Structures are given as C-alpha cells and as structure tokens.
N, C-alpha and C positions, 0 to 999 in steps of 0.2 A: 342377432348377431351373438357370433362364438367368443369365448374369451381372447384368442388368438388375435380376433379382427379387433376387439377393442383395445388391445396393448399397440396394435399397429396403429391404428387411429391416434390414441394417445401419442405415441411418437411423431406421428406426421404433423401434430397440431404443435407439439413443442418444436419440431425442427422449423415449422413455417414462420411461428412467433418470433419477432425479434426487438419487441420495444417493451421496457420494463421500468419500474421507478426504483432509482438507486438514491439511497441517503448516504450522508457522510456524517460521523459523531466528534464534534470538534469538545476536545476535553483539556482541563488543567489540572493533570496529574500530581499529585502530592507524594507522600514518603509511606502513605498507608495503602498495601495492595487491596484490601478488603473494600476500604472507603471508594476507591477509584472505580473499583468493579461495581458496586453499587451506584454509582453515579453514571458510568456506562450502561448498566442494566435497565437504568429509569430512562435515559435518552434513547437506547434500542428499542423499548417499550412504545416510547413516544412515535417513533419512525415507523413502527408497524402499524400503528393505529392510523398514522397517515397514508398508507398505503404502501410502504416501502417492501420491496422484496430482495433486496441485496442490500446490506449495510457494512458501511467500512469504518473503523475506528481509527484513531491515529497511532503514531509510531509511540512507544512505551506507554501503552494503555495501563499495564499492571503499577508501573512506578516509575518517575523520575527523578534519578537522585545520581550526582556524580561523585558522593561521596563511596567509595570502593567498600570499606567495612561495613556500612551501614545496609549498602545495596546486598551486599552477599549474604548478611544476616536476614534480608526480607526476602528473599527469592529461593523458588526451588525447582528441581529438575523437572522437566516435562510431564514424567510419569505422576509426579505428586503436586503439580503445580495447581492449588486452589482455583485459581484465576481461571485457567483454560477449563478445568471440570465445570466451572460456573456458566462460561459462556458456549460451552457444548449441550447441558442443559436447555440454557434459554434459549438457543436454536431449536432444539427438540420441541419446546413449549410452543413457542412462537409460529413452528413452520415454517423458518424463514433462514435465508444463508446469510451467516454471519462471517467477517472476513475481519479478524481481529490484526489491526494494523502489524503490531508487533508486542510480543510480551518479552521480559529478561527473563531468561531461562538458563538456570544453574546447570553448567557442564562439569565443572569440576570445581575445587577451591580455588583456583586460578582464573579461570575464564567462564564468562555466561555466553550466550548467544544471543542477539537481537533478532527473534524468530518472529515471522509472522503465519497466521493460520487461516488456510478457508475452511469454514466448517458448512456442512450441508446441514439441510431442514431435518436430518435423521439424527443430527449431533456429531455425525461422523467428520475424522480431519481428511480434506479430500487433499490438500495441497499445504507444505510447508517453504517457506523460504528465508533463508540467512542471509541478512546484508552483507552485502560483499565489500562495499566501501567503506571502511573506517573514516568518522570525520578527527582527521588530528589536525587541528587547525591553530592557529594564534591570532586573533583579531585587535583592531585598532582599541583601544581602552583596558587593555590588558585581559580583554576576554580572551579564555583559551581552553582548547577541549582534547581530551587524548584518548579516544574511545577505545584505541586498540591496546591500551592498557588493561581494560576489563572484558573487552570483548573478542571472539574469535570470528575472524571474518568468515563470510561463506564462498563457496568455490562453485556453485551451480545455480545457473539462472533456470527458473522455473515458470512454466505455463500451467495453467487449470482452464479447462472446459466448464464454462458455465451455459444453461439452457439457452442463452440468447450470443453466445458467442465466447471466443477463447479470451482468456484474460493474462495479463503478463505481471506477476508481483515483482516488487521494489519499493523499496524504504528510502526514503529522506536521501542522503547525500549521495545515493545513486543517482539523484535527479541529474547530477553534474556530469555525467558520463553516458552521452547520447549514443555510445555505440550500443550499449547493452541495450537500449528501446528500439534500436534499429535491428538487432538481432531478435527481439521478443516482434518485433512488425514483421519481420520475414518468418518468422515462426507460425504466424498466422493471427497474431493479436489484435483484436479490434477494442481490447480496453487495457489501460495500462494504470495499475494501482499504485498510488506512491502517498503513502500516510507518513507523516512528517512530525518532526518538532524542531523547525527550523527555528533559528534565535531570531530575535527582534533584529537585530544588525543587518543580517544576512536577508534576513525576508524582505525588509523593506527596499534592499536595493535590487533581489534578484528572483523573489518568488514567483510573481505573476508573468515574468517574460519566460523564466526558465520553465514554468508548467505548460504554457501557452506556446513554448518552441515545441516541446516533446508532442503535444497534440498535432501540430499543423505538420511537422516533419515527417511524422509517422502514419498520418491521417486516422488517428485512434482517439478515442474518448480517455481524458485523463480524470481521475478518481483521486483525489487530494485531501484525503483527511487530516487536520491538524491539530498539535497543542497549540493553546492560546493563552497568553497572560503572565502574571507573575508568580510565580510556583513556590511551594511551600520551600524548597532549597535554595531560594534567591535568584534562579535563573529565569530569565524573561523569554517567552517564545512568543511568533509573529502572529501565529492563527489564521485566518483567512483561508478556511478550507476552500478548496475549488473544484468545481466540476467543468471542465472545459471540452467543448465539443471538436469533431475532427477537423473543422475548419477556424478553429481558434478563439471560437465564441465562448464566453461565460456565461455558461447556464445556472451557476448559485455560486454564491459566495457567502462565507460567513464574515463577522467581524474578529472580535478577541474573546468574546464572551463563549465559555461552554454552551452548547447549544446543538441543532439537528438542521441540516440542509437537505433539500430533494429536488430532484430533477426528472422527467421523464428521459430514457435513454431509447434512443431507435438504432439498434445496430447498422442498420442499412445505411445510414448516414456515413460510416466509415467507408463503404464501397463507393457510395457516390463520391466522395470526397477524393478517394484514391484515383478514380476515374477521371475526375476534372483535372488533377494533379498528379500523374501516374509516376511522382519519382522514385516509388519503392522499385519499380520495373527498369528505372533509367540507371541505376548506379551501375558504375564501372570499375572494373579492378585496374589500377594502375601502379606504376614504380617510382620511385624517387630517385633520380640522379643524385650520386654521391650519398647514399643512403648512410643515415649516422647507424652505427654499434645500437644494438637492441635494447630498449630503455628497461632499465634495473628494477623499474617499479610496475612493469605490465607483467601480469600473470595468465594463464589460460583460465577461461570460464567455459565449462560444459553447458549446454542448453538441455533443456529437459521438458519433453512433451507432457 
C-alpha cells in the first residue's frame, strides 16, 4: 500500500467513526493557579487512564476569585500564562484533546477575558472562545455578581471540528440564551460545551432543566463540566457536572466533589434525534405586530466556523 493510500484510509476511518469517550472534570478552584492546575492535571490523567479521548474542564479552571485586585495580581496574558502552557504540554504528553473550559486571561490592567481553549493532541490551540454573556446579577440573600467589571465580553460565536463531529463552544451564563445554541446547531454542531461555575442558588433551581433543554431543543449532546462546593474565596458553586444526550437523557452526573465523569458518546444519535423531531428544519421567520423598538441590550454576534 502506498503512502497516499494509507493516508486516504486513515481519513476514511476517521470520518466513519462517530463514537468516543468523553470526560468532564469537576473542580473546586481556589486562589492559586498552580494548585488548581495540579488538581486538574491529576484528574485529566485519571480520565485518560479510563479511556477518555476528549476531556473538558470547568469555567475558571485556573482561578475562581471575585476580588479584583487579587485576581489581576494572579493572572497573566495568554502568551505568558503558565496554566495554558501546562495544559498544552499535558495534551501533547497524553495524546488527548483537552478542552480547558475557561481561564482568566489578562487583556490589560483593567480587563480580563473569560476564555475557553480547545487544545489538540499535538498541544496546538485549535479554537478560542471568549464568553459572550456577562453574569451581572443580584440574587436573594445579598448574593451579587458583576462579571463585566473585570471581564470583557466576547463578540464571536465559535465552532470547532472534532474527529467525531462539530462542537459549539459556550461558557456558563451563555446557557440562559437559547438563540446562541440554535445558531450553533444550525452551524452544524452536534456537541455543545457548557463549562460552568453556577452558583448553588441558581444551580438548584435551573441547572438540570436548562442543560436538558439545550440538548433537547437542538438535538445535540451537552457537555457541562462544573465547579462544585465551597471555594477558598467563600463562594459556593453547584457542581453536578452533566453529560446529556440529544434526547435529554442524562448519561453522566457528578455530585459536588472534585472528580471525573465519563460517558460513551455516539454522534450518530444527534442525527437520529433530529430525524425524529426535525425542529431545526421547521423553524419559520415571523413578524411581530406593533414591534417594540430595538432592545438596547441586544448586540450582534458573528458565527465562526
């Protein structure tokens, strides 16, 4: 067999194969990026040993801190960020796809990015996504967050091609904006990543139903790695990392402790679910009578294949 024939056969095998083992890493990130990366590295190694080919970590893998001064003293630019370099080297060593749910990346002395990185088995960054929707909320009991004070929102919806199908990248609060996921589904995504750090309060109320809804309405797998438990900065997150199939069934779920969950994913199930309920094909444009003026908080977002 010639070299070109071997390459063609390898590509054909890659295209035919639709199933793989996915792993979600659940963390309880503290104030030390080095310690957080060490914990994540250990869990990623465990996932690899269990057969994982794609591993997703949660939002704010490198640090979880709402103290602005302390946060900016601990983080770095993408070019000099030690956490990112460590995950790239780990992907090379393990020969695995590592999807870092997000890192706090310094853009300037005033703003950071809540940025997700997809790293291939060669250690190369193949996709970046900056969280579009900022978590600026006031919850019951005096719990309040202003993500936009420290982070610059993204403006581009991002997709990336895995060996088994197309992935749509999102982060945490994006989960509450279904139009983003519809756009990703129409762009061909059969996997939707939702790395998160949901609060305990909102998670108890909405986490499961929102993740299952995004899976069902788009006929796609949802991969939602989460932060869980009481953190060093006093914040409490919900945990319960989830893998949901396109029919809304939960294939894997964590509790609140750091750890690993795995599930076998068959991308063909997305096509089967969409064939049974072809809502992606049935959407219709419509017009509102007495249309309100344009909402001041709606901003254009570009799709990126």
